[in-house]
N, C-alpha and C positions, 0 to 999 in steps of 0.2 A: 322545623319539626322532623324528627327522625322517621324514616320510612323503613319498616321491617320487610323481610323477604315476603314475596307474594305467597300467601298461605296455601292457596289451592294448587300451587305448582310444586309443593314439596313432595318429591317422589324418591324413594330409595333406589340405588343403582341396580339392585337385584342381580348381582354378580355379572353385570354386563361388561365389566372391564377385564375379566380374566382372559378372554381371547386376545385382546390387544397387548396385554402384558406378556403373555406367552409368545405371541408373534414377535414382539420386540426382542426378547431374549433369543429366540430361535434365529432371527435375522443376524444378531450380533455374533452368535456361535458360528453360523455359516460363513460370515465375513472373515472371522478369525481363522477358520479352517482353510478357506480359500487363499488367504494371504500367506499362511504357513506353507501351503503346498506350492504356491507360485514362487515364493522366495527361496525355496529349497534348491540346493545345487544338485541333488541327486535326481535321477529320472523318476518320473511318476509311475508307480506300479500299484496294482490293486492291493498287494500285501502291505505296502508302505502306507497307503491311504487308510486301510482298515486298522493298522497298528496305531497310526496317529489319532484316528477317531476314537479308538478304545482308550488311549491314554488321556485324551482331552475330556472324555465323558467321565472317566475315573476321577480326574482332577476336579470336575464340577460337582460330582455327587459326594465327594469326600466330606464336606462340612455337614451333610445331612445326618450322619450318625451322632456327632457330639450335640448338634442342635436338638435332635429328637430326644436324646437322653436328658439334656438340660431342661427342656420344656416339661418333661414328665416329672423330673425331680422337683422343679419349682411348684408345680400344681400339687404334688404330693405334700409339699411343705405347707401350701395354702390350705389343704384339707386337714391339716393338723395330724397327718400320718394316719388318717382313717380311710380305709379302702372304699367304703360305701360313698362317702363324700367325694372322694377322688374320682370315682366312676361317674358322678353326676356332672363333673366338669366337661366330660366328653360324651354325654348322653345324646346330644343333638347331632353328633357326627355319625354318618352312615356306617353300619357294621362292615360292609364290604370295603369301604374306604379305609377304615382303621386296619382291617386285616391286610389289605394290599400294601399300605405304608409300612406296617410291621415286617412283612416278608421282604420288602425292598430294603429296609434298613438292615435286617439280618444278613441279607446277601452281600450288601456293601461292606458290612463289618467283617465278614469272612474274607472278602477280597483284600481288605486293608491289612489284617493281622496275619494272614497266612502267606507263606512264600511259595515259590514255584513247586516245591515238594510237599505242599499242604502241611507244613509245620509252622507252629506258632513262633513269631519273631518278637522277642521281648522289646526290642527298640521301637518297632511299630506300635506295640501295645502301649508303651510309655508315651509316645507321641499322641496317641489317641486320648489318653487320660488327660494330658496337658491341654489338648484342644477342647475336651469336654469341660474342663474347669473354666477355660476362657469363654466358652459359649454360655456357660451358666451365669457368669458375671455379666455378660452382655445382655442376656435375656432378663436378668433381674433389674438391670439398669433401664431397659426398655419398659419393663412393667412398672417400675417406680415412677418414671417420667410419663407413663401412659401414652407413649408414642404410638402404640399399636391400636389405640382407640380411634374410632372414626364416628363423627357426629351423624353422618348420613346413615351409616349402618345401625347405629344405636336407635335412630328414629324408625328404621325399618323393623327392628326387633320390637319396639313399642307398638308399632302398627299391627304386627302379627300376633301380639299377645292377646290372650283371652280376657285378662283381668285389667281393664282400665276404665276411665271415667266415661268416655264418650258414648259407648253403646247403651249404657244404663240411662244416661240423660236422654238420648234419642228415643228409646223405647217408652220412657215415662211421658215425654212430651207428645209422642205419637198417639198414645192412648187418650190423652186429653183432646188432641185435634180430632181424633176419630169420634169421640163422643159429641163434639161440636158439629161435625159434618153430618153424621148419621142420626143424631138424636139419641135420647135415652128413654127407655121404656121399662115398665115394671114387668114382673114375671107373667102377670095376667094379660099383658099387652097394652095396658093403659099408658098413655104418654106422659112422661115427666118433662122432657125437653124436646122442642120441635127440631127437626133437621135444619141445617143452616139455610138451605134453599127456601124453605117456608118462612123462616124468621126474616130472611132478607127481603122477600116480597112484602111482608107486613111492614118492615122498616121503610121501604120505598113508598108504600102507600101512605103511611102515617106522616112522613116528612115531605110528601108531594115532590119527589125528585124523579118522576117518571116521564118528564117531557123530552122533546127531541134534543134540547140543549143540554141534557143531563146524561152522562154515561156512568153506569155503576158496574164495578167489577164483580163478576159472578164467582171469582176465585178468592180464597183467603191467601194473602201474602204473608210469608214469614221472612222477616228481614235478617239478612246476614251481612252486616257491614264489615268489610275487611279494613280495619283501622287500628291505630295505636291508642286512640282516645275515645272515639265515638262508639257507643254500644247499641244504639237503636232503641232505647227505652222510650216510653210514652212521654216521660218528663223531658228528655232531650229533644224529641221531635217538637213538643209544644214550645220549648225554649228557643228553638232555632227559627220559629215563625218570624221573630222580630229582627233576625239578622239580615244584613244587606244581601240582596240577590235571591233570597228565598221568597217564594210566593205560594206556599201551601199553608193549610190551617187544619187543626183538628176540630171536628164537629162536636157540638155540645152533647148530642145524644148518641151514645154507643149502642151496639147490638149486644144484648145480654143472653147468656145461655146458662142453663142449670145442669149440673152433673153431680155424680157421686165420686168421692175419693176416700178410700179407707172407711167405707160405709157411712161417710158423713156428707150431707148435702152441701154443695158448693155452687157459687155463681161465678161464671167467667164473663169477661168483657172483651168484645172485639171492637177495637177503635176504628174510626173512619177518618180518613184524610181527604180533604177537599182541595183540589188543585185545578186551576183553569188553564186551558191550552193557550198558547200564544195567539194573539189576535192576528188574523190574516185578512187581507183585502181581496175580494173576488169581484172581477168585472162582470157586468151582466147588462143585457139589452132591456131597457125599460119599456113596458107596454101599458103603463098606467098614465093617468092624467096628472102628471107631476106639476105641470105649469098651467093647468086649466084655471081660467079666471072666474071666480064665483060671481062676479058682478055682471057677466054677459048673460042676460036672461031674455031680453027683448028680441023679438024677431025683426023689429024695424031697424033699418040701416041708418045710422047717423054717423057723425064725425068721430064720436068716441069709439064706436065699434070698429071703424076702419083703422083707427090708431092701434087698437088692441090686436087686430089680426096682423098688422104689420109687426108688432112686438112678438107675437107668437111665432111668426115665420123666422124671425131672427133667432129665437131660442130653440128652434128645431121642433116645434109643436105642430102637429098636423091640424087641418081644419076641424077634425073630429075631437080635438082636445087631447090626443094621446101623444106621449113623449116617445121619440125614436132615438134618443141619444144613449151612449154607453155610460153607465154609472158604476160606482163601486160601493160594495157593502162590506161591513166588518162581520166576521164570523168567529166564534169560539165555542167551546164546550166545557161545561163544568164536569170534572171527573171525580168520582168518589171511589176510593180504594179502601177495602176492608183488610186490616192486618191484625195478626195475633202477636202480642209482645213475646219476644224470644227470651223467656226467663232462664232456660238452661245456659244460654250464651252469656247472660249476665252473671250467672254463677261461676262460669269459667273466668270471667274478668275479675270477679271478687277473689277468686283463688290466686290470681296473679298479684293482686294488690295486697294480699295478706302478708304480714311479716313472716320472715323465714323461721322465726321461733315457733310459729303456729303450724305452718305447712310449707314444704319445699316444692314450689310450683313456679318454674321460671317462665319467661316469655317464650322460650323455645318449646317448653312443654305445652304451653297454651296453643301455639301454632299447630303442633301435631294433633292435639285433642280437638281443635277447631275443625281441622280437615276431616278427622275421623267422625266427629259428630255430624258435620254436614253430609258426608257420604252415607252414613248409616240412616239418618233421617230421610234423606232422598230415596234410599233403597226401600225403606218401609212404606213411604208414601206411594212410590211407583208400583209396588207389588200389591197394593190395595186397589181393587177395581173402582171403588167409589171415590176415595180420597185423591187418587191421581188426577181426576177431572175437576176437583173442587179446591185443591191446595197447590200452591206454587212457592218454591223457595226463591228468594231474591238476593243473590250474591252480587255485591257491588263494592267498588273502592270508595273509601271516604277519607282519604289522606289530605285532601286539598284544604286551603285556608278557609276559615269559616265564612269570610265575606264573599266567597265565590258563588254562593247559591248552589253548592254541590249536591245537596240532598234533593232539592226540587228538580235539578237537571237530571239526576239519575232516575228519579221517579217518573218524570215525563217520558224519558226514553223507554222505560219499562212499560208504561201505559201504551205508548205507540206500538211496541212489540205485541202486546196483548190484543190490541184492536186489530192489527193486521192479521194476527193468527185467527181471531174470531171471523173476520171477513173471508179468510181462506177456507175455514171450516164450513161456513154457510154457503 
């Protein structure tokens, strides 16, 4: 099974490589200058060093003029020779940066084409024209082959864009979760739908799952399986109950909530997963009459009573009939987890599966939108004072083979984390 890149680790470089690239070129330039000075037969003087430095810098910046001209001409051609469209290509570049580069290019141009007496040299101007044509051909070739494109930077542009799918999905789903958690009320204050906390208490009472051996999550889990096939739907979770290694099951009675969408009454369903902890054996000192013989009732002493007392002494039972041995008992707990089906995530999966003739949405697009959707929904929930204590996102890996019991394993780890957090808070 193919494993894709970890979705939650996709992060643009954010221009962090500029320092290292510039440092590399500065180091190469310093080494070159040092070697030229050390290998020179003439004595080292300040004027000589300054002259060499000036000539080397002039040689390095010489290609800037033809490259600058070639890039502008290429984009002017792309804009169909329209100035308004042409300006949009460079609208994201800072004005000071554009002005600084333009002044630098103009200064270099004058240094190239003018001689010592500040007169125009036709030979240098002709060389500059030839270099500009060569630079234009190189830039066009780079553009056609898309060598200048970078996937990481493209993902960064998508992440910073205002118009993409993820925030809209996150906001719509958050409104639904908000209605479930806080309840729905009429304008006059009458209740349409109970808050989740009240509905959960009624559910526990109706299904009689409030004993010591039952643990019910007070939070609503929203599943975010990071996978190439698993989507975390109710149908998939029910289907995986029968797979080897899985020991969870969906309860028959879900928790229902009523809410309004586009002025239409709707009914939402929160499903409940039941999963039992692994059985553990706990040693304990017994203080009960485990081996008390029910037939010893008479106070008279006979042979049978003597034999029975001898047997009790061998078994570790005191004359009072109480056991003093160390026994083992099995303990476990039935865990009930309430979760809301992550339908916006299913929508993203459906977009990936759609044929290209209907929509162009690649796996890479899905990974970016997955990350943005998760981050936006998490932000909305954490900023709400009520929802942040009642809803939790469950991001987990689900790449492993189906027979490994991966879902139950991940769910048990999450339950253990929630239990430890509850104990710490209490």
